[in-house]
C-alpha positions as CSV (number, residue, x, y, z in Angstrom):
1,X,12.6,-24.3,-0.3
2,X,15.8,-22.3,-0.3
3,X,18.9,-23.3,-2.4
4,X,22.2,-22.4,-0.8
5,X,24.5,-20.6,-3.4
6,X,28.1,-21.8,-4.0
7,X,29.9,-20.4,-0.8
8,X,33.2,-20.0,-2.7
9,X,31.6,-17.6,-5.0
10,X,29.1,-15.9,-2.7
11,X,31.3,-15.6,0.4
12,X,31.4,-11.9,1.4
13,X,28.7,-11.0,-1.1
14,X,25.6,-9.0,0.1
15,X,22.4,-11.0,-0.8
16,X,20.7,-8.4,-2.7
17,X,18.2,-10.0,-4.9
18,X,15.5,-12.6,-4.5
19,X,15.4,-14.9,-7.5
20,X,12.9,-17.7,-8.0
21,X,14.1,-20.7,-10.3
22,X,11.3,-22.8,-11.7
23,X,12.1,-25.9,-13.7
24,X,11.0,-29.6,-13.4
25,X,14.6,-30.7,-14.0
26,X,16.6,-30.5,-10.7
27,X,19.9,-30.7,-12.8
28,X,18.9,-27.5,-14.7
29,X,18.1,-25.7,-11.3
30,X,21.6,-26.6,-10.1
31,X,23.1,-25.2,-13.2
32,X,21.1,-21.9,-12.9
33,X,21.9,-21.6,-9.2
34,X,25.6,-22.0,-9.9
35,X,25.7,-19.3,-12.6
36,X,23.7,-16.9,-10.6
37,X,25.0,-17.6,-7.2
38,X,26.7,-14.2,-6.8
39,X,23.5,-12.2,-7.4
40,X,21.5,-13.0,-4.3
41,X,19.3,-15.5,-2.6
42,X,17.6,-18.2,-4.6
43,X,14.6,-20.3,-4.1
44,X,13.5,-23.0,-6.4
45,X,10.3,-24.9,-7.4
46,X,9.8,-28.0,-9.6
47,X,6.2,-27.3,-10.6
48,X,4.0,-24.4,-11.5
49,X,1.6,-24.6,-8.6
50,X,4.5,-24.5,-6.0
51,X,6.1,-21.5,-8.0
52,X,3.0,-19.4,-7.7
53,X,2.5,-20.2,-4.0
54,X,6.2,-19.3,-3.4
55,X,5.9,-16.2,-5.4
56,X,2.7,-15.0,-3.6
57,X,4.5,-15.8,-0.2
58,X,7.5,-13.7,-1.0
59,X,7.5,-11.7,-4.1
60,X,10.7,-12.2,-6.0
61,X,12.8,-9.8,-8.0
62,X,13.0,-12.1,-10.9
63,X,11.7,-15.5,-12.1
64,X,13.5,-17.8,-14.3
65,X,10.8,-20.1,-15.7
66,X,10.8,-23.4,-17.7
67,X,8.2,-23.4,-20.4
68,X,7.3,-27.0,-20.3
69,X,6.2,-28.6,-17.0
70,X,3.6,-31.0,-16.0
71,X,0.2,-29.9,-14.9
72,X,0.7,-26.1,-15.1
73,X,3.2,-25.1,-17.8
74,X,5.3,-22.1,-17.7
75,X,3.0,-20.1,-20.0
76,X,0.1,-20.5,-17.6
77,X,2.4,-19.6,-14.6
78,X,3.5,-16.4,-16.3
79,X,-0.2,-15.6,-17.4
80,X,-1.3,-16.1,-13.8
81,X,1.5,-13.8,-12.5
82,X,0.7,-11.0,-14.9
83,X,-3.0,-11.3,-13.7
84,X,-2.0,-11.0,-10.0
85,X,-1.4,-7.3,-9.0
86,X,1.4,-8.1,-6.5
87,X,3.3,-10.3,-9.0
88,X,2.4,-8.3,-12.3
89,X,5.7,-6.3,-12.3
90,X,8.0,-9.2,-11.6
91,X,10.2,-9.8,-14.7
92,X,10.0,-13.3,-16.0
93,X,12.7,-14.9,-18.2
94,X,11.6,-18.1,-20.0
95,X,14.3,-20.8,-20.2
96,X,13.2,-23.6,-22.7
97,X,14.4,-26.2,-25.1
98,X,12.1,-24.8,-27.8
99,X,14.0,-22.5,-30.1
100,X,11.2,-21.9,-32.5
101,X,10.2,-18.2,-33.0
102,X,6.5,-19.0,-32.2
103,X,7.4,-20.0,-28.7
104,X,9.3,-16.8,-28.0
105,X,6.5,-14.8,-29.5
106,X,4.0,-16.4,-27.2
107,X,6.2,-15.9,-24.2
108,X,6.7,-12.1,-24.9
109,X,2.9,-11.7,-25.7
110,X,2.2,-12.9,-22.1
111,X,4.4,-10.3,-20.8
112,X,7.8,-12.1,-20.4
113,X,10.8,-10.0,-20.1
114,X,13.2,-12.3,-22.1
115,X,13.5,-15.8,-23.7
116,X,16.5,-18.0,-23.5
117,X,16.9,-21.2,-25.4
118,X,18.5,-24.4,-24.1
119,X,21.3,-25.4,-23.9
120,X,22.1,-22.1,-22.1
121,X,25.2,-20.1,-22.6
122,X,26.2,-19.2,-19.2
123,X,27.8,-15.8,-19.8
124,X,24.8,-14.8,-21.9
125,X,22.3,-16.0,-19.2
126,X,24.2,-14.0,-16.6
127,X,24.3,-10.9,-18.7
128,X,20.6,-11.0,-19.4
129,X,19.6,-11.7,-15.8
130,X,21.7,-8.7,-14.7
131,X,20.1,-6.6,-17.2
132,X,16.6,-7.5,-16.0
133,X,17.6,-7.0,-12.4
134,X,18.9,-3.5,-13.1
135,X,15.7,-2.5,-15.0
136,X,13.6,-3.8,-12.3
137,X,15.7,-1.7,-9.7
138,X,15.3,1.5,-11.9
139,X,11.6,0.9,-12.3
140,X,11.2,0.2,-8.6
141,X,12.9,3.6,-7.8
142,X,10.8,5.4,-10.3
143,X,7.6,3.9,-8.8
144,X,8.8,4.8,-5.4
145,X,9.4,8.5,-6.4
146,X,6.1,8.7,-8.1
147,X,4.3,7.6,-4.9
148,X,6.1,9.7,-2.4
149,X,5.5,13.3,-1.4
150,X,8.6,15.2,-2.4
151,X,8.4,17.8,0.6
152,X,7.5,15.5,3.5
153,X,8.7,12.2,2.2
154,X,5.7,10.4,3.1
155,X,3.1,8.7,0.6
156,X,1.3,11.1,-1.7
157,X,-2.3,11.1,-2.8
158,X,-1.7,8.5,-5.5
159,X,-0.2,6.1,-3.2
160,X,-3.0,6.7,-0.5
161,X,-5.7,6.0,-3.1
162,X,-4.0,2.7,-4.1
163,X,-3.4,1.5,-0.4
164,X,-7.0,2.6,0.6
165,X,-8.6,0.5,-2.1
166,X,-6.3,-2.5,-1.4
167,X,-6.9,-2.4,2.3
168,X,-10.8,-1.8,1.7
169,X,-10.8,-5.0,-0.5
170,X,-8.8,-6.9,2.1
171,X,-11.1,-5.7,4.8
172,X,-14.2,-7.0,2.9
173,X,-12.5,-10.4,2.2
174,X,-11.2,-11.1,5.6
175,X,-13.9,-9.2,7.8
176,X,-11.1,-7.2,9.3
177,X,-11.7,-3.7,10.6
178,X,-10.3,-0.6,8.9
179,X,-9.8,2.9,10.3
180,X,-9.1,6.2,8.6
181,X,-7.9,9.5,10.2
182,X,-8.1,12.6,8.1
183,X,-6.2,15.5,9.6
184,X,-5.8,19.3,8.8
185,X,-3.3,21.8,10.3
186,X,-5.5,24.5,11.7
187,X,-5.3,27.9,10.1
188,X,-2.4,27.0,7.9
189,X,-2.9,29.8,5.5
190,X,-2.6,32.2,8.4
191,X,0.7,30.5,9.4
192,X,2.1,31.0,5.9
193,X,1.0,34.6,5.7
194,X,2.7,35.4,9.0
195,X,5.8,33.2,8.8
196,X,6.3,32.6,5.1
197,X,6.3,29.5,3.0
198,X,9.8,28.2,3.9
199,X,8.5,28.1,7.5
200,X,5.3,26.5,6.4
201,X,7.3,23.9,4.6
202,X,9.2,23.1,7.7
203,X,5.9,23.0,9.7
204,X,4.5,20.4,7.2
205,X,7.7,18.3,7.5
206,X,7.5,18.3,11.3
207,X,4.0,17.5,11.4
208,X,4.5,14.5,8.8
209,X,7.3,13.3,11.0
210,X,4.9,13.1,14.0
211,X,2.3,11.2,11.9
212,X,5.0,8.8,10.5
213,X,5.9,8.0,14.1
214,X,2.3,7.4,14.9
215,X,2.4,4.4,12.5
216,X,3.2,1.7,15.0
217,X,2.8,-1.3,12.5
218,X,4.2,-2.0,8.9
219,X,0.7,-1.9,7.4
220,X,-0.1,1.5,8.8
221,X,0.5,4.3,6.3
222,X,0.5,8.1,6.4
223,X,-0.1,10.3,3.3
224,X,-0.1,13.9,2.5
225,X,-3.3,14.1,0.3
226,X,-3.5,18.0,0.1
227,X,-1.8,21.1,0.9
228,X,-2.1,20.8,4.7
229,X,-4.2,17.8,4.9
230,X,-2.9,14.4,5.8
231,X,-4.4,10.9,6.0
232,X,-3.6,8.0,8.4
233,X,-4.6,4.5,7.3
234,X,-4.9,1.9,10.0
235,X,-5.8,-1.6,8.8
236,X,-7.0,-4.3,11.4
237,X,-7.3,-1.6,13.9
238,X,-10.1,-1.4,16.6
239,X,-12.1,1.7,17.0
240,X,-10.5,2.2,20.5
241,X,-7.1,1.8,19.0
242,X,-7.8,4.3,16.2
243,X,-9.1,6.8,18.8
244,X,-5.9,6.3,20.9
245,X,-3.8,7.0,17.8
246,X,-6.0,10.2,17.1
247,X,-5.3,11.5,20.6
248,X,-1.5,10.6,20.3
249,X,-1.3,12.6,17.0
250,X,-2.9,15.6,18.6
251,X,-0.9,15.5,21.7
252,X,2.5,15.1,19.7
253,X,1.7,17.9,17.2
254,X,1.0,20.1,20.2
255,X,4.2,19.1,21.9
256,X,6.2,20.5,18.8
257,X,5.2,23.9,20.2
258,X,5.6,25.5,16.8
259,X,4.5,29.1,17.2
260,X,1.4,30.2,15.5
261,X,0.5,33.7,16.8
262,X,-2.0,34.2,14.1
263,X,-4.1,31.3,14.9
264,X,-7.5,32.1,16.5
265,X,-7.4,28.7,18.1
266,X,-4.1,28.5,20.0
267,X,-0.7,30.2,20.1
268,X,1.0,27.2,18.5
269,X,0.3,24.8,15.7
270,X,-2.7,22.4,16.3
271,X,-4.5,19.9,14.1
272,X,-8.1,19.0,13.6
273,X,-9.0,15.2,13.2
274,X,-11.8,13.2,11.6
275,X,-12.0,9.6,12.3
276,X,-13.9,6.9,10.3
277,X,-14.2,3.4,11.2
278,X,-15.4,0.3,9.3
279,X,-15.9,-3.1,10.8
280,X,-17.6,-6.4,9.4
281,X,-20.6,-5.5,11.4
282,X,-20.9,-2.1,9.9
283,X,-24.2,-1.8,7.9
284,X,-26.4,1.2,7.1
285,X,-30.0,1.3,6.1
286,X,-30.7,3.2,3.0
287,X,-33.8,5.6,2.8
288,X,-36.5,4.8,0.5
289,X,-35.6,1.1,0.1
290,X,-38.3,-1.1,-1.5
291,X,-38.8,-4.2,0.9
292,X,-40.1,-6.1,-2.1
293,X,-36.7,-5.8,-3.7
294,X,-34.2,-5.9,-0.8
295,X,-34.0,-5.3,2.9
296,X,-32.7,-1.8,2.6
297,X,-29.4,-2.4,4.0
298,X,-26.0,-1.9,2.1
299,X,-23.4,-4.2,3.6
300,X,-20.6,-3.4,1.0
301,X,-20.2,0.1,0.1
302,X,-16.9,1.4,-1.2
303,X,-13.7,3.0,0.0
304,X,-14.7,6.4,-1.0
305,X,-17.5,6.2,1.7
306,X,-14.9,5.7,4.3
307,X,-13.1,9.0,3.1
308,X,-16.5,10.7,3.1
309,X,-17.2,9.6,6.6
310,X,-13.8,10.8,7.8
311,X,-14.1,14.1,6.0
312,X,-17.5,14.7,7.5
313,X,-16.0,14.1,11.1
314,X,-13.1,16.4,10.3
315,X,-15.6,19.1,9.2
316,X,-17.5,18.5,12.5
317,X,-14.2,19.0,14.4
318,X,-13.5,22.3,12.7
319,X,-17.0,23.6,13.1
320,X,-16.9,22.8,16.8
321,X,-13.6,25.1,17.2
322,X,-10.8,23.1,15.7
323,X,-8.0,21.4,17.6
324,X,-10.3,18.6,18.3
325,X,-10.8,15.0,17.1
326,X,-14.1,13.7,16.1
327,X,-15.4,10.4,14.9
328,X,-18.3,9.4,12.8
329,X,-19.7,5.9,12.6
330,X,-19.6,4.4,9.0
331,X,-23.2,3.2,9.4
332,X,-24.2,6.9,9.5
333,X,-22.5,8.2,6.4
334,X,-25.7,8.3,4.6
335,X,-26.8,9.6,1.2
336,X,-25.5,13.3,0.6
337,X,-28.8,15.1,1.5
338,X,-28.6,13.7,5.0
339,X,-25.0,14.9,5.6
340,X,-26.2,18.1,7.6
341,X,-28.6,16.1,9.5
342,X,-25.9,13.7,10.7
343,X,-23.9,16.6,12.0
344,X,-27.0,18.2,13.7
345,X,-27.9,15.1,15.4
346,X,-24.4,14.8,16.8
347,X,-23.5,11.6,15.3
348,X,-20.0,12.7,15.3
349,X,-18.8,12.4,19.0
350,X,-15.9,14.3,20.4
351,X,-13.2,11.6,21.2
352,X,-12.6,13.1,24.5
353,X,-16.0,12.1,25.6
354,X,-15.7,8.4,24.6
355,X,-14.3,5.7,26.8
């Protein structure tokens, strides 16, 4: 539940931070809320289970945590947070009546950012909280920079790999579909050779903007994963929906009308697209399976198989003449020695021929 800050202090203040106060003493929560009221929005919990549930529901910028609580104490809450990927980087300040060094050492060993003994000194509490919030803000900005492609300002390869693995695991847990588009700018080396690298950089930025606009939902993500190669990750997207996005991307890149007089494919910049789709009914039979051991079907592969599938579809699109979008069923991304056979048997189907 939400705790309204003191309006006389917070009036006119932009609510910047999301702070979670956890203490089984409502009086202490009131004191903390009063001291920190000018820093942002505050929620509170009086037990560990509720605190963890609230943190998972909306990740806080900072947690002030009482060490001693019934059922789940603060140490267990902190330990659980640090073992939860989405909560691991949230700074935790312990506030406890225990002043012995052993308690402070135990808290810091669990990953706590700071340790304050009761009774609290209000100016000291405020100063330490501000310090942790500033540090988190700086770390968040560094993390953002490390996951963004500097030229196009979309996700980079590192961020893409993280998101792909996260969405893959979520797809397996919830039986949700997951689609992936891999795209190459056709004959981009020839473009750079003719128009120069500054023009090439401008082209990359323009294509990236088109792909970013194609992300219709917050969970969708576009990344630059190579020189002129992009990826579009579409969680909880049907195959028909992913095909529609592929067509939209191709049409919008073409509508940019960026001249490419050196292209053997067209007089303007075009892209080739490979689409892979994974649904909860996607299975693929493995060759040479021993029926005495298993049924020969792999139901849970890994995220790299989805990339491999999209890459094979992209290769098929290029081989067919570029400026095309092809898809390849995840079921048919078989063992490596069958990759050519997949392409030869036309398991990758041009999107323009599908319903």
